[in-house]
C-alpha positions, 0 to 999 in steps of 0.5 A, a space after each residue: 853578378 856583375 863578376 859573373 857576366 864579365 867572366 863569362 864575356 871573357 870566356 866566349 870573347 876568348 871562344 867567339 875569336 877562336 871559331 873565327 880564326 879557324 873558319 880562315 882555312 883559305 886566307 894566305 897571300 893570294 889576295 896581296 898578289 891580286 887574286 881573287 878567290 871570293 868566285 870560288 864557291 863551296 858548300 860548307 860540309 861536315 867540321 866547316 859546317 859546325 865551326 860556322 854554326 857554333 860561331 853563330 851561336 857564340 855571337 848570339 851569347 855574347 851579344 845576349 850577355 852584352 845586353 844583361 852585362 850592360 842591363 844589369 851593371 
């Protein structure tokens, strides 16, 4: 049982890392020069909103799998 949970945790963690990396489309070297882009607000739409919701879902699944691994391990 714990082997399946470990494998599931590895897969979910890789997917979670990938989804977080896909969200960082506007991150560049502007932060090094002192330019502050955090004051600009734009609503999430389309694919960006979908990736954001997938990231939240993956985070919830990751926490639940971690709790299950601790409980059964």
